[in-house]
N, C-alpha and C positions, 0 to 999 in steps of 0.2 A: 680815164684814170679812176682808180678805185678810191673812194672817199674814206676817211677814218670811220665814219658811221657805218659804211658797208662792211668794213673789216670787223667792227664791233658786233654787227648783227650776225655775221657768220660765227663769231666766237660765242655769242649769246645762244645761238641755236645748238651749238655743241654742248654748252653747259646744261641747257634744258634737257637735252637727250640723256646726258649722264645723270641728271637729277633722279631719274627713275631708278637708278641703282644706288641712290642714297647720298650722292655727292652734293656739295654746296651749289647754290644758284649764283653766288657772287663771282664775278670775274677775278682772276688772279691779278695781283698788283702789276705783274710783268706785262699784262695786256693793256694797262693804262698808259703806256708810253706813246700810243698812237693818239692820245687825247691831249690837246694843248692845255697846259695848266691854267692859262688865263682865259679859257673858253667862257664865253658869255652865256647867261641864262637865255638870252634871245636865240642864240644858235641851238642850244639844247631844245628849246621849245619848238623851233621851226623844223627840226629834224625828227622829233619824236611824237608830237601830237598828231595822231592819225585821224583819218576820216572815220565817221560813224559807220558801223557795220563791220569793223575789223574783227577778225577771228580772235578768240581768246588767246590762242598760242602766239599770235603776232603781238598782242597786248603784253603778254609775259616777256617776250623778247624786248619790247620797248622799255619795260620796267627794269629789266636787267641792265640795259644800256644806260638808262637814266641814272641808276644807282652808281654805275661805274664812272660816269661823267661827273656827278656831284661829289663822289668820294675822292676823285683825283684832282678836283678843281682847287686851285690856290685861293685862299681867302683874300679877296680884293674888294675895295669899295664898289658898290653897285651904281650903275648909271640909271637914269630914270626909266629907260626902256627895259632894263633888267628887272626893275621893281615890278613893272607891268607884266613882264614875262613870268616872274615868280608867282604872281597872283594867278595867272593862267595855268601854270604848272600845278599849283595847289589844287585848283579846281579839277584839272585833268586827272591827277593822281587819286583824288578823293573818290572819283567815280569807280575806281577799280578795287577799292578796299571793302566796301560793304558786301556782306554775303547775300545770296539770293536763293533761287530755287534749288541750287545744288544741295542745300541742307534741309529740304522738305521732301518727304516721301508721300506719294499719293496725291499730288496736286491736281485739282480739277482742270487746270489749264493744260496739263500734260496727259492725264488719264481719264478725265471726266468723272472723277470720284468726289464724294462729299467729305471724306475723312482726310485729315491732314495730320501728320505726326512728324515732329522734329526728329531728325536722325539721332540727335543727342540722346533720345530716350528709347529708341527702338532698334536701330540698325547699326552694325559695326561700320566705321567709316574707312578703315585702312584699305579696303579693296576697291574703292571707288576712285577711278582716275580723275573723274571730273571734280570730285571733292578735293582731292590732293592738289590739283591744279589751281583751284580757287584758293586754297590755303596758301599755296606758294605765292600767288599773285598778291594776296592781301599782306602777307608778311613782307614781301619785297617792297610793296607800295609804302608801308609804314616805315621801313628802313629808309626809303627815299625821303619821306617827310622829315625824318630825323636829320638827314644831311641838309635838306633845304632849309629847315628851321635854323640851323647854325649859320646859314648865309643870309636868309631873310626871315626873321622870326614870325611865327604864326600871328602873334598879337598885332603886328604891323600890316598884316594882310587885309585887304579891303573888305573881304567877307569871310571871316574865320569860321562862321557857323557850320558850313558843310564839312570843314576839316575836323572840328570838334566832335560833330556827330559821328563821323567816320571812326575817329579814335575811341570815342566812348563805347562804340559797339564791341570793342576788344578789351573791356575792363572786367569781364567775368570769365575766369579760367574754365568754368564748367561748360561754356558754349562750345559746340563742335567745330566752329570755324576759328577758334582761338588757339594759336600755338603758344608755347611758353615764351618764345622770343617776341612774338607779336604783342603779347600781354605786357612784357617788360618794357618794350619800346613805347607802346601807346601810353602806358602809365607814366613813363618818364616825360613824354611830351606834354601830357595833360597837366602834370604837376608843375612843369615849367611855365605853362600857360597860366595856370591858376596863380602862381607867384607873380608873374608879370601883371596880371589884372589886379591883384591886391595892391601892388605897388602903384598902380595907375588910379588909385583913389576910387575903389568901389565900382569898377567897370565890369565886375563878374555877374552882377544881377541881370543886366540887359541880355547877355548871351543865354542865360538860363531861361529867361522868359521867352526869348525868341525860339529856342528849341522846343519848349512846351507848346507854344502857340503855332508854330509853322511846321514842325516836324512830327510832334506826337499827337496833338489834338486832331488833325485831319485824318489820321489813320484809325482813330477810334470813333469818328463822328457817326458811323452807322451802327455802332454797337452800344445802344442806349440802354441804361438800366432804369427801370421804372421806380426804383426805391429812392432816387435822388433827382433833383432838378438840374438843369444845365449850369446853374451857378454853384453846384457842389453842396446843396443843402438837402436835408431829408424832405422827401415829398410828402405833403400832408395827405393827399389822396392818391396813392400809387395805383396805377392801372396796369395790370399785367398784360402784356401784349401776347397774342396768340403765337404758338410755336410753329413756325413755318420752315419749310425746307431751305428757304433763302438764308436762314440764320447761319447755316453751315457753309454758305457760299464764300469762296475766297474773296469775292468783291466786297462782301460785308465785313470781313475781318482781315483786311490786308496786313494789319499788325502781326498777325499770327502766321501768315504764309508768305506773301510777296516780300514783306519787310520783317523777316524773322528776328532781326537784330534790335528792333526798337524797344523791346522790354529791357534789354541791357542798357540802352541809352537812357531810358526812363530811370532805371536804377541809379545810374551815374548822376543824373540830375538830382534825385532825392538825397543822395549822399552829400551833395554840395549845397543843400538848402540850409538856411537859418530861419529863425522864427518869423522875421519880417518878410523874407522871400516866400515862405510857405503861406502866410496870410495874404500877401499881395496876389499870389498866383493860385489861390484855392480853387477857383472854377476851372482852371486848366489842369489841376492835379487830380481831384477826386473822381470825376467821371472815368478817365482811363484806368485809374487804380482799382476802382470797384469792378470794372469790366474784367480786368485780369483776375481778381479774386473770385469772381463768379463764373469763370470759364469752365467748360466741361472737362478739360484735361487736368489730371491730378497735378502734373508738373507746373502748369500755369497757376493753379490754386495755391500751390506751395510758394511759387515765386511771388504771387500776390501777397501772401502773408508776410514774406520777408520785406516787401516794399512797404507794407503797412507799418511795420516796426520802424523802418527808416523814417517814415513821415512822423510817427508819433514822438520820436525822440526830439523833434524840433517844434512840435505843435503845442501852443499854449492850451491848457485844459479848457479855458474859456471858449476857444474856437470850436472845440468839439461839442460843447453844450449849446452854443449859439446856433450852430448849423444842424445839430442833430445827427451828425455823421457818426459819432461814437456809437450810438444805438444801431445805426445801419451796419457798421462794421461787425458789431457783436452778433447781430442777426445773421450775417453772412458767414462768419467764421465758426460760430459755436457748433453748427451741425457737422463740421469736419471732424470733430472728436469722435464721431460715430462711423467714420470711414475705416472699418476694421475688417480683417479676414472673417469669413471667407468671401463676402461680397466684394471686398476690395483686396487685390493681391497684396501680399505681405510687404514687398519692397515699396509699393506705392503708398501703402498705409503708413509705413515708417517715414517716408519722405514728407507726407502731408502733416502727420501728427507732430513731427519734429519742428515744424514751422508754425503750426496752429497754436500750440500751447504758449510759446513765447509771445505770439501776437496777442492772444487773449489776456495774458498776464500784463503785458505792457499796456494794452488798451485799458484794463481795469485801473491801473495806476494813473493813467492820463485822464480818464473820465472822472474819477473820484479822488481827486488830489486834495490833500489837506485834512486836518482834523475834523472839519465840519462834515466831511463825506465818509467818515470811518465806517458807519453802518452800511452804507451803500457799497463801499469797497469790500466789506466782509461778505455781504450777500453775493456779490459777483464772484468772489473767490470760492465761496461755498458751492456755487453752481458749477464751477469748473471741476471741483473735486467730485461732486456727486455725478454729474452728467459725463464727465471725462474719465477721471482716474478710476472710480469705483465701477461704473458701468462698463468701461472699456476692459478692465481686468476680468470681470466675471464673464464677459463675452468672448475674450480672446486670450485667456491666460495660458493656453497650450502653445502659443507662439512666444518663444522665449525672448526674442528681440523686441517684440511689441511690449511684453511685460517689463523688460528693462527700461524702455523709453518711458513708460508710464511711471515706474517707480522713481526714475530720475527727476520727475517733476515734483515729487512729494516734498523734498527739502525746501525748494523754492516757495511752494505754496504754504507750507507750515511756517516758514520764517516770515512770510508776508502777513499771515493771519495771527501769528503770535499765540497768546494764551487762548484766543478764540478758536483755535484749531482743536481744542479738547472735544468739541462736538462731533468730531470725526474719529476719535480714538477707538470707539467701539467697532468701527469698520476697518480702519487702517492697521491697527496692531494685529488682529487676526490675519489680515491679508499678508503682512510682512512676515509674521511668524510662519505662515504656511509656506512661503517661498523659502525661508531659511531651513525649514525642516523637510523640504522635499527630498525624497530618496536619492535622486540623481542630480541634485543641485550643483555638486562639484564639477559636473560636466561643462558648466558655463559660469565660471567665477565672476565675470562682470555683473551678473544679476545679483549674486550673493553680496558683492561689495556694495552695489546700489541699495539693496535692502537694509544692510547694516548702517549705511550713511543716513538713510531715511529714519531709522530708529534713533540714531544720534540726534537728528534735528528735532524729533518729537520729544526726546528726553530734555533737550535744552529749553524748548518752548513750553512744554506742558508738564513740567516736573511737579507742580502742586497736586495734580490728579493722577500721577503715574503709579502710585502705590497699589491701587486696586487692579492694575493690569500687569503687575510684576510677574505673576505666574506665566502668563502668555508670552511675555517678552523673554523670560528666562528659558522657556521651552524652545523657542526659536533659536536663541543664541547658543544654548548649550548643545542642542542637537546638531546644529551646524558645526560647532567646534569639534565635536566627536567625529563627524563625518570627514572633516578636514584632516584630522589625525589618521583616520583609516585610509584615506585616499593617498596622501603623501606625495601628490603630484607637484611639479614646479608651478609657480605662478599663483600659489594660494597664500603666500606670506602676507600679502596686503589685506586679505580678508581676515586672517587670524589677528593681525594687528588692530584692525578696525573693531573686531569683536571685543578685544581687551579694552579698547578705549570706550566702547559702549558700556561695558560692565562698570568701568570707573564712573561714567556719567550716571548710570543707574544707581550705584551706591551713593553718590552725592545727592541724587534726587530723593532718595529715601529719607535722608536726614535722621531725625530721631523717631520718625513715625513707624519705622519698621526695623526689626532686628535683622539686619542684613547678614551678619555673621552666622546666625542660626539657619537662615534660609540656604546660604551657600554651603554651610557644613553638611546639611542633610543631602544636598546634591552631590557633594564630594563623596559622602559615604555610599551613595548609590552607584557612583562611577568615578573611580580614582583618577581617570584621565582629566577630570575637571579641576584637579588640584592646582595645576599651573595657571588655569584661567582666573582663579580667584585669589591668587597670591600677588 
């Protein structure tokens, strides 16, 4: 006699075959009639948990069947055996969620190579059947967890850690193994778990520490950074180890290859830290974080900078000074401002710079917090302007998107430095005026808008010294204005409006020190197109 599970397996195979043409993996509700609505979790467990060594396709079949059984099951109180079965099902399902080698190209376990690159950054994924199957399995497994959580909440599971790690791996949409649906379901489950733990009087901390200690630290144990000690403090006498071929071995960096998901798990952990958790788990946080920041791949450097910002938002300034880690982070990230074309591809340079600047600015405010550290904070911001913005512009100004990224940092830095940013006016104003007066500037309006916004920030913060630079500022603004009128293209209105606002700020900055009407009048006499700008 054919059992209901045999029928479901046949139906699951049909659904999986159709999936290749874009159909859903879930069984139709009409197929659920073969499943008893009061089916026990014990029965589901006994029929689905397969022996080790099962093929991935059989695993996917099992997941499709499990989802159908749990979706069609009537909500009834659980027996003791069902609770035990729920824990076993949680453990079984979790093993099929985490991504693996499918998302690594060039693994030395497969090809004997030393270089590993995440597919996310190099290779299109849509043509890989193996990758698609892995995505299908993960998404289906998370959907099953959603159904199972409604029956037996994760918080009541004897060992929720494996489930939380599996879900946390799907909390960054940029990862290649994350589908939109998987992200939504994983986030929903984790938010529910966090709420349950908050209601359970602070039980969130232990799971965070357990993940850091048991899941994250072992994967980074062989990737030691000589700049820090094992306790997450600055090393007094760092000894740089020799560069050996084993450094690139997958056995040395399992976090980067075999366990490609762990950086996203680490990110989720940092997002849920508070000051107390950060301080209590400092030795578990800093070594892996600095390892990611110092990695040789640009994408991991960028991810590391993002993680640094997450940590700094909850770290007391005193912790950075006591441990010396603030200086270590600064030494590690500051050189990234020089990762510019042509030595660094433009797209990779943009990715890294876009994370390095926020990391350094946040680090400056965290290290040098308060009025007593104002001079140190100003010196640090000065360093970012000189070694980052100015040097970067003069080295790579032919790359318009790099230039835009650099100019976008200027308002933040000027606002942070306030009146002390006058020391950079002699460099910044000619730089911005050059951008605005560029012959083909209207070909890329975002850069013009960024430059005008930067001038506005300078006018607001440095108005007492602005009069002597009025000629250079007006040259840039008026030249840009005339070119906008000549071009007449759509999408330039925001730039025109920003220029008018900048002229108003410039007029206010002059005060009684300069006869603005006389200056504007002479400009209008030379080009009547400027009359609307100064009215």
